[in-house]
LUMGUPA-102697 format. One record per residue (C-alpha): chain; x, z, y. Coordinates in nm, 2 decimals, padded with zeros to 4 digits. Layout:
<atoms>
mol, east, up, north
A, X, Z, Y $
...
</atoms>
This chain:
<atoms>
mol, east, up, north
A, -05.25, 00.83, 04.93 $
A, -05.20, 00.56, 05.18 $
A, -05.52, 00.57, 05.39 $
A, -05.47, 00.22, 05.53 $
A, -05.42, 00.06, 05.19 $
A, -05.71, 00.26, 05.05 $
A, -05.94, 00.13, 05.33 $
A, -05.83, -00.23, 05.27 $
A, -05.90, -00.19, 04.90 $
A, -06.25, -00.06, 04.97 $
A, -06.32, -00.34, 05.21 $
A, -06.20, -00.60, 04.95 $
A, -06.42, -00.45, 04.69 $
A, -06.73, -00.43, 04.92 $
A, -06.67, -00.80, 05.02 $
A, -06.68, -00.89, 04.65 $
A, -07.00, -00.68, 04.60 $
A, -07.17, -00.84, 04.90 $
A, -07.09, -01.20, 04.81 $
A, -07.19, -01.15, 04.45 $
A, -07.51, -00.97, 04.54 $
A, -07.61, -01.23, 04.79 $
A, -07.56, -01.51, 04.53 $
A, -07.75, -01.33, 04.26 $
A, -08.04, -01.25, 04.50 $
A, -08.06, -01.61, 04.62 $
A, -08.05, -01.75, 04.27 $
A, -08.32, -01.51, 04.14 $
A, -08.55, -01.58, 04.44 $
A, -08.50, -01.96, 04.41 $
A, -08.58, -01.95, 04.03 $
A, -08.89, -01.73, 04.09 $
A, -09.01, -01.97, 04.36 $
A, -08.97, -02.27, 04.13 $
A, -09.16, -02.08, 03.85 $
A, -09.44, -01.98, 04.09 $
A, -09.37, -01.61, 04.06 $
A, -09.31, -01.58, 04.43 $
A, -09.50, -01.75, 04.72 $
A, -09.23, -01.71, 04.98 $
A, -09.40, -01.45, 05.20 $
A, -09.32, -01.14, 05.00 $
A, -09.10, -00.84, 05.09 $
A, -08.88, -00.76, 04.80 $
A, -08.79, -00.39, 04.72 $
A, -08.43, -00.37, 04.64 $
A, -08.20, -00.10, 04.49 $
A, -07.83, -00.10, 04.43 $
A, -07.67, 00.17, 04.23 $
A, -07.31, 00.26, 04.31 $
A, -07.13, 00.43, 04.02 $
A, -06.78, 00.59, 04.04 $
A, -06.73, 00.68, 03.68 $
A, -06.42, 00.89, 03.70 $
A, -06.57, 01.09, 03.98 $
A, -06.91, 01.13, 03.80 $
A, -07.07, 01.00, 04.12 $
A, -07.38, 00.78, 04.14 $
A, -07.56, 00.68, 04.46 $
A, -07.88, 00.47, 04.49 $
A, -07.91, 00.25, 04.80 $
A, -08.27, 00.14, 04.86 $
A, -08.39, -00.13, 05.10 $
A, -08.62, -00.43, 05.15 $
A, -08.56, -00.80, 05.20 $
A, -08.83, -01.01, 05.35 $
A, -08.86, -01.38, 05.24 $
A, -09.00, -01.49, 05.58 $
</atoms>
């Protein structure tokens, strides 16, 4: 295994995850604000689940995002 290449591949994947996640969160919050489901002062509980199928590994990553 080439550690440097492996590290670069992980970083590339995490960049994709980060960009996609941010876009989805922003779109969902905007839609909820337009529909009146959110007021804009909430703290949203978040959870991301990382699955590595071939390794039978699953990790939940919990957090919060405040809207103000």
